DSSP file (Angstrom, degrees, kcal/mol; ACC not computed):
  #  RESIDUE AA STRUCTURE BP1 BP2  ACC     N-H-->O    O-->H-N    N-H-->O    O-->H-N    TCO  KAPPA ALPHA  PHI   PSI    X-CA   Y-CA   Z-CA
    1    1 A M              0   0    0      0, 0.0     2,-0.6     0, 0.0   110,-0.0   0.000 360.0 360.0 360.0 133.3   -2.3   50.0   39.1
    2    2 A I        +     0   0    0    110,-0.0     2,-0.4     2,-0.0   110,-0.1  -0.904 360.0 173.2-101.0 125.0   -4.6   50.8   42.0
    3    3 A L        +     0   0    0     -2,-0.6     2,-0.3   108,-0.4     4,-0.1  -0.944  15.7 134.9-136.2 111.4   -6.5   47.7   43.2
    4    4 A E        +     0   0    0     -2,-0.4     2,-0.2     2,-0.2   105,-0.2  -0.985  47.0  16.0-152.3 160.1   -8.7   47.8   46.3
    5    5 A G  E    S+A  108   0A   0    103,-2.1   103,-3.5    -2,-0.3     2,-0.2  -0.532 109.1  17.2  80.1-143.3  -12.1   46.8   47.5
    6    6 A K  E    S+A  107   0A   0    101,-0.2     2,-0.2    -2,-0.2   101,-0.2  -0.460  75.9 140.9 -71.1 129.7  -14.1   44.2   45.6
    7    7 A A  E     -A  106   0A   0     99,-2.5    99,-2.1    -2,-0.2     2,-0.3  -0.802  40.5-110.9-149.1-171.1  -12.1   42.1   43.1
    8    8 A K  E     -AB 105  76A   0     68,-2.5    68,-1.9    -2,-0.2     2,-0.5  -0.910  10.8-144.5-131.1 158.0  -11.9   38.5   41.9
    9    9 A K  E     -AB 104  75A   0     95,-2.7    95,-2.3    -2,-0.3     2,-0.5  -0.990  10.1-151.0-124.9 122.8   -9.4   35.7   42.1
   10   10 A L  E     -AB 103  74A   0     64,-3.4    64,-2.5    -2,-0.5     2,-0.5  -0.821  16.5-165.9 -89.1 124.6   -8.9   33.3   39.3
   11   11 A K  E     -AB 102  73A   0     91,-3.5    91,-2.6    -2,-0.5     2,-0.4  -0.963   7.3-176.1-119.0 130.0   -7.9   29.9   40.6
   12   12 A I  E     -AB 101  72A   0     60,-2.5    60,-2.9    -2,-0.5     2,-0.5  -0.987   5.4-169.2-125.5 129.0   -6.4   27.2   38.3
   13   13 A I  E     +AB 100  71A   0     87,-2.5    87,-1.7    -2,-0.4     2,-0.2  -0.973  23.4 147.4-122.7 119.4   -5.6   23.7   39.4
   14   14 A I  E     -AB  99  70A   0     56,-2.1    56,-3.5    -2,-0.5     2,-0.3  -0.797  49.8 -83.7-137.1 175.5   -3.6   21.5   37.0
   15   15 A R  E >   - B   0  69A   0     83,-0.6     3,-1.4    -2,-0.2    11,-0.2  -0.645  32.0-127.5 -86.2 147.8   -1.0   18.8   37.2
   16   16 A E  T 3  S+     0   0    0     52,-2.1    10,-0.2    -2,-0.3    51,-0.2   0.795 105.4  59.4 -61.7 -29.6    2.7   19.7   37.5
   17   17 A T  T 3  S+     0   0    0     49,-0.3    -1,-0.2    51,-0.2     2,-0.1   0.458  73.1 121.6 -84.8  -1.1    3.7   17.6   34.5
   18   18 A E    <   -     0   0    0     -3,-1.4     7,-2.7    80,-0.1     2,-0.4  -0.432  44.6-165.9 -66.0 134.3    1.5   19.4   32.0
   19   19 A I  E     +D   24   0B   0     76,-0.3     2,-0.3     5,-0.3     5,-0.2  -0.959  15.8 171.7-125.2 139.4    3.6   20.8   29.1
   20   20 A V  E >  S-D   23   0B   0      3,-2.9     3,-1.3    -2,-0.4    75,-0.1  -0.980  73.5  -0.2-144.8 137.1    2.7   23.4   26.4
   21   21 A Y  T 3  S-     0   0    0     -2,-0.3     3,-0.1     1,-0.3    -1,-0.1   0.879 128.0 -61.1  52.0  43.1    5.1   25.0   23.9
   22   22 A Q  T 3  S+     0   0    0      1,-0.2     2,-0.3    -3,-0.0    -1,-0.3   0.736 121.6  94.1  58.3  28.0    8.0   23.1   25.5
   23   23 A R  E <  S-D   20   0B   0     -3,-1.3    -3,-2.9     0, 0.0    -1,-0.2  -0.969  89.3 -85.9-141.7 154.2    7.5   24.7   28.8
   24   24 A S  E  >  -D   19   0B   0     -2,-0.3     4,-2.2    -5,-0.2    -5,-0.3  -0.359  37.2-127.4 -60.9 141.8    5.6   23.7   31.9
   25   25 A L  H  > S+     0   0    0     -7,-2.7     4,-2.5     1,-0.2     5,-0.2   0.886 107.7  54.7 -59.8 -41.2    1.9   24.8   31.7
   26   26 A Y  H  > S+     0   0    0     -8,-0.3     4,-2.1     1,-0.2    -1,-0.2   0.895 109.0  47.6 -65.0 -38.1    2.0   26.6   35.0
   27   27 A E  H  > S+     0   0    0      2,-0.2     4,-2.8     1,-0.2     5,-0.2   0.919 111.0  52.0 -64.9 -42.3    5.0   28.7   33.9
   28   28 A T  H  X S+     0   0    0     -4,-2.2     4,-2.0     1,-0.2    -2,-0.2   0.899 109.7  49.2 -60.1 -41.4    3.3   29.5   30.6
   29   29 A I  H  X S+     0   0    0     -4,-2.5     4,-2.4     2,-0.2    -1,-0.2   0.924 112.2  47.6 -65.0 -44.0    0.1   30.7   32.4
   30   30 A V  H  X S+     0   0    0     -4,-2.1     4,-2.2     2,-0.2    -2,-0.2   0.913 112.5  48.4 -65.5 -42.8    2.1   32.9   34.8
   31   31 A F  H  X S+     0   0    0     -4,-2.8     4,-2.1     1,-0.2    -1,-0.2   0.867 111.7  50.7 -65.5 -34.6    4.1   34.5   32.0
   32   32 A A  H  X S+     0   0    0     -4,-2.0     4,-2.2    -5,-0.2    -2,-0.2   0.902 108.5  52.1 -67.0 -40.4    0.9   35.1   30.1
   33   33 A A  H  <>S+     0   0    0     -4,-2.4     5,-2.4     2,-0.2    -2,-0.2   0.904 110.2  48.9 -61.7 -40.9   -0.7   36.7   33.1
   34   34 A K  H ><5S+     0   0    0     -4,-2.2     3,-1.5     1,-0.2    -1,-0.2   0.913 110.0  51.2 -63.9 -42.8    2.4   39.0   33.4
   35   35 A K  H 3<5S+     0   0    0     -4,-2.1    -2,-0.2     1,-0.3    -1,-0.2   0.867 108.4  51.3 -62.1 -37.1    2.1   39.8   29.7
   36   36 A Y  T 3<5S-     0   0    0     -4,-2.2    -1,-0.3    -5,-0.1    -2,-0.2   0.396 113.6-124.0 -79.5   3.6   -1.6   40.7   30.2
   37   37 A T  T < 5 +     0   0    0     -3,-1.5    -3,-0.2     1,-0.2    -2,-0.1   0.841  45.4 173.8  53.6  41.6   -0.5   43.0   33.1
   38   38 A L      < -     0   0    0     -5,-2.4    -1,-0.2     1,-0.1    38,-0.1  -0.439  43.7-107.1 -72.5 156.4   -2.7   41.2   35.6
   39   39 A A  S    S-     0   0    0     36,-0.4     2,-0.3     1,-0.2    37,-0.2   0.828  79.6 -38.0 -60.7 -38.9   -2.2   42.5   39.1
   40   40 A G  E     -C   75   0A   0     35,-0.9    35,-1.8     2,-0.0     2,-0.3  -0.939  48.5-154.3 180.0 157.3   -0.4   39.4   40.5
   41   41 A S  E     -C   74   0A   0     -2,-0.3     2,-0.3    33,-0.2    33,-0.2  -0.985   2.1-164.2-144.2 154.6   -0.1   35.7   40.6
   42   42 A T  E     -C   73   0A   0     31,-2.2    31,-2.7    -2,-0.3     2,-0.4  -0.998   7.2-154.9-138.0 139.1    1.1   33.0   42.9
   43   43 A V  E     +C   72   0A   0     -2,-0.3     2,-0.3    29,-0.2    29,-0.2  -0.965  16.5 178.0-116.0 131.6    1.9   29.3   42.2
   44   44 A S  E     -C   71   0A   0     27,-2.7    27,-3.1    -2,-0.4     2,-0.5  -0.948  24.5-130.7-129.7 151.4    1.7   26.7   44.9
   45   45 A R  E     -C   70   0A   0     -2,-0.3    25,-0.2    25,-0.2     2,-0.2  -0.890  21.0-141.6-101.6 128.9    2.3   22.9   44.9
   46   46 A G        -     0   0    0     23,-3.7     3,-0.1    -2,-0.5     0, 0.0  -0.594   6.7-139.8 -83.6 150.8   -0.4   20.7   46.5
   47   47 A L  S    S-     0   0    0      1,-0.3     2,-0.3    -2,-0.2    18,-0.2   0.863  79.2 -14.5 -76.3 -37.7    0.7   17.7   48.5
   48   48 A M  S    S+     0   0    0     20,-0.1    -1,-0.3    16,-0.1     2,-0.3  -0.977  71.8 146.3-163.2 151.1   -2.1   15.5   47.2
   49   49 A G        -     0   0    0     -2,-0.3     7,-4.2     8,-0.1     8,-0.8  -0.986  24.5-142.3-174.8 173.5   -5.4   15.8   45.4
   50   50 A Y  E     +E   55   0C   0     -2,-0.3     5,-0.2     5,-0.3     2,-0.2  -0.983  20.2 158.5-148.3 159.2   -7.8   14.3   43.0
   51   51 A G  E >   -E   54   0C   0      3,-1.6     3,-1.8    -2,-0.3    49,-0.0  -0.574  65.9 -34.1-150.2-145.9  -10.1   15.6   40.3
   52   52 A A  T 3  S+     0   0    0      1,-0.3     3,-0.1    -2,-0.2    48,-0.0   0.786 134.7  49.3 -60.5 -29.1  -11.9   14.4   37.2
   53   53 A N  T 3  S-     0   0    0      1,-0.3    -1,-0.3     0, 0.0     2,-0.2   0.376 115.1-112.3 -92.6   4.9   -9.1   11.9   36.4
   54   54 A G  E <  S+E   51   0C   0     -3,-1.8    -3,-1.6     0, 0.0    -1,-0.3  -0.589  70.4   2.9  98.8-163.7   -8.8   10.4   39.9
   55   55 A L  E     -E   50   0C   0     -5,-0.2    -5,-0.3    -2,-0.2     3,-0.3  -0.322  50.0-161.1 -63.0 135.5   -6.1   10.7   42.5
   56   56 A T  S    S+     0   0    0     -7,-4.2     2,-0.4     1,-0.3    -6,-0.2   0.858  88.6  15.6 -82.3 -40.0   -3.2   12.9   41.5
   57   57 A N  S    S+     0   0    0     -8,-0.8    -1,-0.3     1,-0.1    -8,-0.1  -0.909  70.9 158.9-136.3 106.2   -0.8   11.4   44.0
   58   58 A S        +     0   0    0     -2,-0.4    -1,-0.1    -3,-0.3    -3,-0.0   0.195  20.2 136.9-118.0  17.1   -2.0    8.1   45.4
   59   59 A S    >   -     0   0    0      4,-0.2     3,-1.3     1,-0.1    -2,-0.0  -0.379  56.9-130.9 -66.9 143.9    1.1    6.4   46.8
   60   60 A K  T 3  S+     0   0    0      1,-0.3    -1,-0.1     2,-0.1     0, 0.0   0.775 108.9  52.6 -66.1 -25.8    0.6    4.8   50.2
   61   61 A N  T 3  S-     0   0    0      2,-0.0    -1,-0.3     0, 0.0    -2,-0.1   0.488 104.2-132.2 -87.6  -2.9    3.7    6.4   51.5
   62   62 A Y    <   +     0   0    0     -3,-1.3     2,-0.1     1,-0.2    -2,-0.1   0.888  41.7 174.5  52.3  43.8    2.5    9.9   50.4
   63   63 A E        -     0   0    0      1,-0.1    -4,-0.2     0, 0.0     2,-0.2  -0.453  37.4-102.3 -75.5 152.4    5.8   10.6   48.7
   64   64 A F        +     0   0    0     -2,-0.1     2,-0.3     2,-0.0    -1,-0.1  -0.540  50.3 171.4 -71.6 140.9    6.2   13.8   46.7
   65   65 A S    >   -     0   0    0     -2,-0.2     3,-1.0   -18,-0.2    -8,-0.0  -0.886  49.7-101.2-142.1 174.0    6.1   13.2   43.0
   66   66 A E  T 3  S+     0   0    0     -2,-0.3   -49,-0.3     1,-0.3   -50,-0.1   0.483 111.5  75.2 -77.3  -1.2    5.9   15.1   39.8
   67   67 A E  T 3   +     0   0    0    -51,-0.2    -1,-0.3   -52,-0.1     3,-0.1   0.216  68.3 132.8 -92.6  15.4    2.2   14.4   39.7
   68   68 A S    <   -     0   0    0     -3,-1.0   -52,-2.1   -53,-0.1     2,-0.2  -0.304  64.2-106.5 -64.5 148.0    1.5   16.9   42.4
   69   69 A P  E     -B   15   0A   0      0, 0.0   -23,-3.7     0, 0.0     2,-0.5  -0.530  29.7-147.0 -72.6 143.5   -1.4   19.4   41.8
   70   70 A I  E     -BC  14  45A   0    -56,-3.5   -56,-2.1   -25,-0.2     2,-0.5  -0.955   6.9-157.0-113.0 130.5   -0.3   22.9   41.0
   71   71 A I  E     -BC  13  44A   0    -27,-3.1   -27,-2.7    -2,-0.5     2,-0.5  -0.935   7.0-170.5-111.3 122.3   -2.5   25.8   42.2
   72   72 A I  E     -BC  12  43A   0    -60,-2.9   -60,-2.5    -2,-0.5     2,-0.5  -0.957   2.6-170.6-113.2 125.2   -2.2   29.1   40.4
   73   73 A E  E     -BC  11  42A   0    -31,-2.7   -31,-2.2    -2,-0.5     2,-0.4  -0.968   4.3-178.9-118.6 129.9   -4.0   32.1   41.9
   74   74 A I  E     -BC  10  41A   0    -64,-2.5   -64,-3.4    -2,-0.5     2,-0.4  -0.996   9.1-158.7-130.9 129.5   -4.3   35.4   40.0
   75   75 A V  E     +BC   9  40A   0    -35,-1.8   -35,-0.9    -2,-0.4   -36,-0.4  -0.896  35.0 108.2-111.9 135.9   -6.0   38.5   41.4
   76   76 A D  E     -B    8   0A   0    -68,-1.9   -68,-2.5    -2,-0.4     2,-0.1  -0.942  68.0 -40.8-174.4-166.8   -7.4   41.3   39.4
   77   77 A R     >  -     0   0    0     -2,-0.3     4,-2.0   -70,-0.2     3,-0.3  -0.427  57.4-111.6 -75.9 152.8  -10.7   42.9   38.3
   78   78 A E  H  > S+     0   0    0      1,-0.2     4,-2.4     2,-0.2     5,-0.2   0.893 112.1  47.7 -53.4 -53.3  -13.6   40.7   37.2
   79   79 A E  H  > S+     0   0    0      1,-0.2     4,-1.8     2,-0.2    -1,-0.2   0.854 111.6  51.4 -63.2 -35.5  -13.7   41.5   33.5
   80   80 A R  H  > S+     0   0    0     -3,-0.3     4,-2.3     2,-0.2    -1,-0.2   0.891 111.4  47.2 -68.5 -38.7   -9.9   41.1   33.1
   81   81 A L  H  X S+     0   0    0     -4,-2.0     4,-2.4     2,-0.2    -2,-0.2   0.879 109.3  52.5 -72.5 -36.7  -10.0   37.7   34.8
   82   82 A Y  H  X S+     0   0    0     -4,-2.4     4,-0.9    -5,-0.2    -1,-0.2   0.917 112.4  46.7 -63.5 -40.7  -12.9   36.4   32.8
   83   83 A D  H >X S+     0   0    0     -4,-1.8     4,-0.9    -5,-0.2     3,-0.7   0.933 114.2  47.2 -63.0 -45.5  -11.1   37.4   29.6
   84   84 A F  H 3X S+     0   0    0     -4,-2.3     4,-2.3     1,-0.2     3,-0.2   0.819 100.4  66.3 -68.1 -30.5   -7.9   35.8   30.8
   85   85 A S  H 3X S+     0   0    0     -4,-2.4     4,-2.3     1,-0.2    -1,-0.2   0.821  97.7  55.3 -60.9 -29.9   -9.7   32.6   31.9
   86   86 A K  H <X S+     0   0    0     -4,-0.9     4,-2.0    -3,-0.7    -1,-0.2   0.881 106.6  50.2 -68.5 -38.6  -10.4   31.9   28.2
   87   87 A V  H  X S+     0   0    0     -4,-0.9     4,-2.1    -3,-0.2    -2,-0.2   0.925 111.3  48.5 -62.0 -45.5   -6.7   32.2   27.4
   88   88 A V  H  X S+     0   0    0     -4,-2.3     4,-2.5     1,-0.2    -2,-0.2   0.912 109.3  52.4 -62.9 -43.5   -5.9   29.7   30.2
   89   89 A S  H  X S+     0   0    0     -4,-2.3     4,-2.2     1,-0.2    -1,-0.2   0.896 109.2  50.1 -59.7 -40.9   -8.6   27.3   28.9
   90   90 A G  H  X S+     0   0    0     -4,-2.0     4,-2.5     2,-0.2    -1,-0.2   0.876 109.4  51.0 -64.1 -38.8   -7.0   27.5   25.5
   91   91 A L  H  X S+     0   0    0     -4,-2.1     4,-1.9     2,-0.2    -2,-0.2   0.896 109.6  50.1 -66.5 -40.1   -3.6   26.7   26.9
   92   92 A I  H  <>S+     0   0    0     -4,-2.5     5,-2.9     2,-0.2     4,-0.3   0.912 111.9  48.3 -64.1 -41.4   -4.9   23.7   28.8
   93   93 A D  H ><5S+     0   0    0     -4,-2.2     3,-1.6     1,-0.2    -2,-0.2   0.929 109.9  52.0 -61.9 -45.3   -6.6   22.5   25.6
   94   94 A K  H 3<5S+     0   0    0     -4,-2.5    -1,-0.2     1,-0.3    -2,-0.2   0.833 110.2  48.7 -60.8 -33.8   -3.3   23.0   23.7
   95   95 A A  T 3<5S-     0   0    0     -4,-1.9   -76,-0.3    -5,-0.1    -1,-0.3   0.474 108.9-126.6 -82.7  -1.9   -1.4   21.0   26.4
   96   96 A N  T < 5 +     0   0    0     -3,-1.6    -3,-0.2    -4,-0.3    -2,-0.1   0.895  64.3 148.7  54.0  39.7   -4.1   18.2   26.1
   97   97 A G      < -     0   0    0     -5,-2.9     2,-0.3    -6,-0.2    -1,-0.1  -0.229  43.3-135.8 -98.3-176.5   -4.3   18.7   29.8
   98   98 A A        +     0   0    0     -3,-0.1   -83,-0.6    -2,-0.1     2,-0.3  -0.929  40.9 104.1-136.5 159.6   -6.9   18.5   32.5
   99   99 A G  E     -A   14   0A   0     -2,-0.3     2,-0.4   -85,-0.2   -85,-0.2  -0.983  55.3 -84.2 160.5-165.4   -7.8   20.7   35.5
  100  100 A I  E     -A   13   0A   0    -87,-1.7   -87,-2.5    -2,-0.3     2,-0.4  -0.993  22.8-165.9-138.0 144.5  -10.2   23.2   36.8
  101  101 A I  E     +A   12   0A   0     -2,-0.4     2,-0.3   -89,-0.2   -89,-0.2  -0.999  20.5 159.8-128.1 128.0  -10.6   26.9   36.4
  102  102 A Y  E     -A   11   0A   0    -91,-2.6   -91,-3.5    -2,-0.4     2,-0.4  -0.983  28.2-139.5-147.0 162.7  -12.8   29.0   38.7
  103  103 A I  E     -A   10   0A   0     -2,-0.3     2,-0.3   -93,-0.2   -93,-0.2  -0.966  21.1-179.8-124.4 134.8  -13.3   32.5   39.8
  104  104 A E  E     -A    9   0A   0    -95,-2.3   -95,-2.7    -2,-0.4     2,-0.2  -0.922  31.2 -97.8-133.5 159.7  -14.2   33.7   43.4
  105  105 A D  E     +A    8   0A   0     -2,-0.3     2,-0.3   -97,-0.2   -97,-0.2  -0.472  39.3 177.4 -75.8 143.7  -14.8   36.9   45.1
  106  106 A V  E     -A    7   0A   0    -99,-2.1   -99,-2.5    -2,-0.2     2,-0.6  -0.975  25.4-137.3-139.6 155.7  -12.0   38.6   47.2
  107  107 A D  E     -A    6   0A   0     -2,-0.3     2,-0.5  -101,-0.2  -101,-0.2  -0.970  21.3-142.2-112.3 116.3  -11.8   41.9   49.1
  108  108 A I  E     +A    5   0A   0   -103,-3.5  -103,-2.1    -2,-0.6     3,-0.1  -0.674  23.5 174.3 -81.3 121.8   -8.5   43.6   48.5
  109  109 A V  S    S+     0   0    0     -2,-0.5     2,-0.3     1,-0.4    -1,-0.2   0.873  70.9   0.3 -90.3 -48.8   -7.2   45.3   51.7
  110  110 A T        +     0   0    0   -105,-0.1    -1,-0.4  -106,-0.1     2,-0.3  -0.995  57.0 170.8-145.0 135.9   -3.8   46.4   50.4
  111  111 A Y        +     0   0    0     -2,-0.3  -108,-0.4    -3,-0.1     2,-0.3  -0.872  27.7 133.6-143.8 109.0   -2.1   46.2   47.0
  112  112 A R        -     0   0    0     -2,-0.3     2,-0.2  -110,-0.1  -110,-0.0  -0.986  41.1-130.0-152.9 160.4    1.1   48.2   46.6
  113  113 A K        -     0   0    0     -2,-0.3     2,-0.2     1,-0.1    -2,-0.0  -0.658  41.4 -85.1-106.7 166.4    4.6   47.8   45.3
  114  114 A H        -     0   0    0     -2,-0.2     2,-0.4     1,-0.1    -1,-0.1  -0.494  44.7-124.4 -67.6 137.5    7.9   48.8   46.9
  115  115 A E        -     0   0    0     -2,-0.2     2,-0.3     1,-0.0    -1,-0.1  -0.691  24.1-119.0 -83.9 136.1    8.7   52.4   46.4
  116  116 A E        -     0   0    0     -2,-0.4     2,-0.6     2,-0.0    -1,-0.0  -0.581  23.4-149.6 -75.8 134.3   12.1   52.9   44.8
  117  117 A V        -     0   0    0     -2,-0.3     2,-1.2     2,-0.0    -1,-0.0  -0.925   0.7-152.8-108.6 120.6   14.5   54.9   47.0
  118  118 A N        -     0   0    0     -2,-0.6     2,-0.5     2,-0.0    -2,-0.0  -0.744  17.8-172.5 -93.8  91.3   17.0   57.1   45.1
  119  119 A A        -     0   0    0     -2,-1.2     2,-0.5     2,-0.0    -2,-0.0  -0.706   8.4-153.2 -86.1 130.8   19.9   57.3   47.6
  120  120 A T        -     0   0    0     -2,-0.5     2,-0.5     2,-0.0    -2,-0.0  -0.874   7.2-140.2-104.7 137.7   22.6   59.7   46.6
  121  121 A V              0   0    0     -2,-0.5    -2,-0.0     1,-0.1     0, 0.0  -0.831 360.0 360.0 -97.4 130.0   26.1   59.1   47.8
  122  122 A K              0   0    0     -2,-0.5    -1,-0.1     0, 0.0    -2,-0.0   0.389 360.0 360.0-111.0 360.0   28.1   62.2   48.8
């Protein structure tokens, strides 16, 4: 896949503890993105955050907990991400979860994979 120039980034923020189909919601979303052959995804854990349900991690000691926000970023072409965002929304509903999904503009500078090197041993 060639991806350069103007593209979009789908950003999903959910709680780490969300479960769907006996698997963490964030893993399910990433595996679904791979199945849909989207260009790439990254999952990050937030230290602290809040959303519609209030503070995600509100301990005074700011200890890490399983209630950390999870940020999933997926980059691809606009139409593919809008279609996939409906899948993500359905997965969040199925998990009876909460979160936010949004799409923002990005400029792709470089997108490439490692080239396989066929070394022959003599």
